[in-house]
C-alpha positions as CSV (number, residue, x, y, z in Angstrom):
1,X,-1.6,20.6,-15.3
2,X,-3.1,18.6,-18.2
3,X,-3.7,14.9,-18.1
4,X,-4.1,13.0,-21.3
5,X,-5.1,9.3,-21.6
6,X,-4.6,7.0,-24.5
7,X,-6.2,3.6,-25.1
8,X,-4.5,1.4,-27.7
9,X,-6.0,-1.7,-29.2
10,X,-3.5,-4.0,-30.9
11,X,-4.0,-7.2,-32.9
12,X,-1.3,-9.9,-32.9
13,X,-2.5,-12.8,-35.1
14,X,0.6,-15.0,-34.5
15,X,0.0,-15.2,-30.7
16,X,-1.4,-18.6,-29.7
17,X,-1.1,-18.5,-25.9
18,X,-1.5,-16.1,-23.0
19,X,2.2,-16.7,-22.1
20,X,3.2,-15.4,-25.5
21,X,0.9,-12.4,-25.1
22,X,2.2,-11.6,-21.6
23,X,5.8,-11.5,-23.0
24,X,4.7,-9.0,-25.6
25,X,2.7,-6.9,-23.2
26,X,5.4,-6.8,-20.6
27,X,8.1,-5.8,-23.0
28,X,6.0,-3.1,-24.7
29,X,4.7,-1.6,-21.4
30,X,8.1,-1.4,-19.9
31,X,9.7,0.1,-23.0
32,X,6.9,2.8,-23.2
33,X,7.1,3.5,-19.4
34,X,10.9,3.8,-19.4
35,X,11.3,5.8,-22.6
36,X,8.5,8.3,-22.0
37,X,8.1,8.4,-18.2
38,X,4.3,7.7,-18.4
39,X,2.1,5.2,-16.7
40,X,1.1,2.1,-18.8
41,X,-1.2,-0.8,-18.0
42,X,-2.9,-3.7,-19.8
43,X,-6.4,-2.2,-19.8
44,X,-8.5,-5.1,-20.9
45,X,-8.8,-8.2,-23.1
46,X,-6.6,-10.1,-20.6
47,X,-8.1,-13.5,-21.5
48,X,-7.9,-13.1,-25.3
49,X,-4.8,-14.4,-27.0
50,X,-4.5,-12.1,-30.0
51,X,-6.0,-8.9,-28.7
52,X,-3.9,-6.4,-26.6
53,X,-5.4,-3.4,-25.0
54,X,-3.1,-0.9,-23.3
55,X,-3.9,2.2,-21.3
56,X,-1.3,5.1,-21.2
57,X,-1.6,8.2,-19.0
58,X,0.7,11.3,-19.1
59,X,0.7,14.5,-17.2
60,X,2.1,17.7,-18.9
61,X,2.1,21.4,-18.4
62,X,0.1,22.2,-21.5
63,X,-2.2,20.6,-24.0
64,X,0.4,20.9,-26.8
65,X,3.0,19.1,-24.7
66,X,0.6,16.3,-23.8
67,X,-0.3,15.9,-27.5
68,X,3.3,15.8,-28.4
69,X,4.1,13.0,-25.9
70,X,1.1,10.9,-26.9
71,X,1.9,11.3,-30.7
72,X,5.4,10.1,-30.0
73,X,4.1,7.1,-28.0
74,X,1.8,6.1,-30.9
75,X,4.7,6.2,-33.3
76,X,6.9,4.3,-30.9
77,X,4.3,1.5,-30.5
78,X,3.9,1.2,-34.3
79,X,7.7,1.0,-34.7
80,X,8.4,-1.4,-31.8
81,X,5.9,-4.2,-32.3
82,X,4.7,-6.4,-35.1
83,X,1.1,-6.2,-33.8
84,X,-1.3,-4.1,-35.8
85,X,-2.7,-1.0,-34.2
86,X,-6.4,-1.4,-34.9
87,X,-7.9,1.4,-32.7
88,X,-6.9,4.2,-30.4
89,X,-8.8,6.6,-28.3
90,X,-7.4,9.8,-26.7
91,X,-9.0,11.8,-23.9
92,X,-8.0,14.9,-21.9
93,X,-8.9,15.3,-18.3
């Protein structure tokens, strides 16, 4: 079994309150989780209005399958939010 983790850093310049940010984070995490059957959390920057940090973890049978899932998640995030993807970090375990 292969476990791959992904940390996404997003920047949302139009967000001016934590309430606005929570709505974006909740929507995005539930969409990712439901669509790809992976675990998603807000991994940091919880007190910053315009910065979103998400952690995603998937388990797969092979490295290629895990890479495929993570690649699709990255594309999904870019298509389903207006926030700018500023950084991402992948890691196998």
